[in-house]
N, C-alpha and C positions, 0 to 999 in steps of 0.2 A: 223613638229614633235616635235621640241623643245618647241614650243608654247603649244602644246597639253600636253606635260609632265609637263611644268610649271603650266598650268591650273589645271592639275590633282593634282600636289603637293600642290598647294594653297588650293584646295578644301579639300584635306585630312587634311591639317593643320587646316582649319576652323572646320572640324568635330572633330578633336582631342581637340581643344580648347573648343568647345561646350560640348564635353563629360566630360572634366575636370570640367568645370563650372557646368554641370548637376549633377555630382557626389558630388561636394562640396556643392552645394545648397541643395541637397536632403539628405545629410548625415551630420547633424551638429556634431561638435566635441564632444558636451556634451551629445550625445545620451546614452552612458553608464551611465553617471552621472544621467540622467533623470530616467533611469530604476532603478538605485540603490535607488534614492529618493522615487520612486513609491513603490519599494519593502519594504522599511522600514516604510513608512508612511501609506500605504493602503493595502499591501498584507499580511504581517505577522499577525498571530493571536495573541491575547493577551497572553503574557507569552511565545510565541514561540521563541526559540533561534537558531541563525545561528551557525552551526558547521563548515561548509566549504563553500567557494564560489569561483567561477572561472569565469573570463570574457570570454564570448563566442560571436560568431556571426553565422548567418545563411543566406543563399542566396536563395531566392525563385526562382524557375525555370523560372517564367515569368518576373523576373526583376533581373537577376543574378548580374548585375553591382553594384547594391545598396544593401549593407548588412544590415540586422537587427542586431543591437548590443545590448547586454544585459548581463545577469548574469545567471549562473546555480548555485543554492544554495541548500545545504543539511542542513536541520534543524533537530531538535530533533523530528519532527513529520512527515516530508515528503520531497520530492524532488521537487524543484520549478524552472521552467525556466521563466524568464521575460525579454522580449526584446522590444526595441523601434524601430518599423519599420521605414523605410525612409519616410519622410514626402512628401506629394504631392506638387510638385513644382508649380502646378497651383492653389493651395489653398492659403489661407491667411497665412502670415508669423507668425502671432501671435496666430494661432489656437492651442488649447491644444494638447499635444502629445497623440498619440494612443499607446497601448501596447499589446503585444502578450504574453498571460499568459498560461502556461501549468503546471498542478499539477499532481504529481505521488505519490500515497500513498506507505507506506512501505508494500510490499508484496513480495512473491517469484516469481511473474509473470513478474515483471519489471526488465529488465537487463540494465546495464550500461557498455558498452564495447568500447575499443579503435577502432578508424577507421580513415578514411581520407576524406577530402572534395572532391567535384567533381574535377577531373583532378589531384587530389593528391597534391594540392598546400600547404596544411597545415594539421596538425593532427586534429582529431576531436573525440568527444565522441558521441556514438550512443545510444540513449535512446529508448528502445523497450518495449512497454507495449501492452496488448491485444487491437488490433485495431489501434495502434498508433506506428509510427516510427519517431523519431526526431533526425536528425544529426546536431550537433553543432560544428562549427569550434572553435579551441582553439589557441590563439596567442602562438607562440613558447616560449616566456618567461613565459607563464602561464601553460605550459604543466605539470610541476612537481606538481603544485597545482591540476591539473586535475587527475593525477595519484593517488595522495593521496585521493582525493574525491572518485575515483572509488574503491580503496581498502577499504575505510571506508564504502561505500555502500555494498561491498561484505561481509564485516564483519557483518554488520547488517542482511544481508540476511542469513548468516550462523547461526546466533542466531535464526532467524525465523524458519529455518529448524530444529534446535534442539528443540525449543519450540513446533513446529508442531509434531515432533516425540514423545515427551513426552506426548502431548495431545492425540495423537493416542493411546498410550499405556494405558492412563487413560480410554479412551472411550472403548477400548477392554476389560479392566478389569471390567468396569461397566457392559458391555454387558454379560460377563461371569458370573458375580454375578447374574444378572437378570435371565439368563438361569437356573442357579443352584437353584435360588429361585422358579422359575416356577416348576422345577422338584420336589423340596422339597414339594411344596404345593399340588402336586398330590398324595403324600404318606399320608396314615392315621397316625394320631398322637394319642398316648395313654399316660395315666398317671396312675401310680400305687399310690394309696393313702398311705401317710405316716402319722405317728403320728403328730398331730397338724395341719394337712391340713383341709381346709374348702373350700366349693365351691367358695366362694368369692376370697380367696387367690390363688386357682388354676386358676380361670378365669383371675385374674390379671397377673399371671405369663405368661400365654399363650396368653395374649391380646385378650381375648374373654369375654363372659358374662356368669354368672351363669345360666341364662335361657337357653342359647345355650347348655351348658353341660347337663342340665336336659333333654332337648329335645332329644339330641343324645343318651342318656343312659336310657330314660324312668324313670327318677327319679321323684318321687313326694315328695315335701318338700326339706329340706336341709340336710337330714341325709345321710351320707356316712360312710364307715367303712374302717379301715386300711387293706391294701392288695387288696382293690377293684380296678379293672382295668377300668378306665374311658376312653371313646372315646372323644377326644378333637376336632379332626377335621376328617371328613370322608375321606378326600383325593381326593375329587372331585373338587379341586381348591377353596374350600370355606375358 
């Protein structure tokens, strides 16, 4: 029995050593630095400014022991997640790193909420957008940065709601003006000739033509008289 326990303990120790080596080999310490370099050199658009950034990590369900480490960045244009997934230990050690890039535009459909990682081992930020949910763990020492970023994102969303409400009021006002204009055009319009009026000046005032006024009123030539009531528009939407 003792030999069995000793053999089992030795096997367990070997497995643990291999696991430590596996994780250390597949998660280089500079993964966050690689993601930051990739972010600044190839991800940001010309003139795009970083407002807030938080170091984050995520663990894929199929490989939970190896974390993808990177950054969640709030810029003046969008929200960006860029992570460096664990490298394949069977691949070449000098292979260029791969990156996991997710971009979320500023809109009212994308939410950024506090959460916890699987098993609740650490706090997390949950990014939810139409068709996408991304849970990112946050190191305890960076949680304050994460909270500030979340509040900044909420403030931007509130501004979008205000702008959206103002735009809706403008659209409603334009629609109301259009309805009133349609109703106005259904009504006949008349003009009573005053001293100094001419067909050309009357037509210019009502944005029509002298020929149209002549046609509507059966006028031959350009003679009109003071007090004469002229039909300018028949009211049939013309």
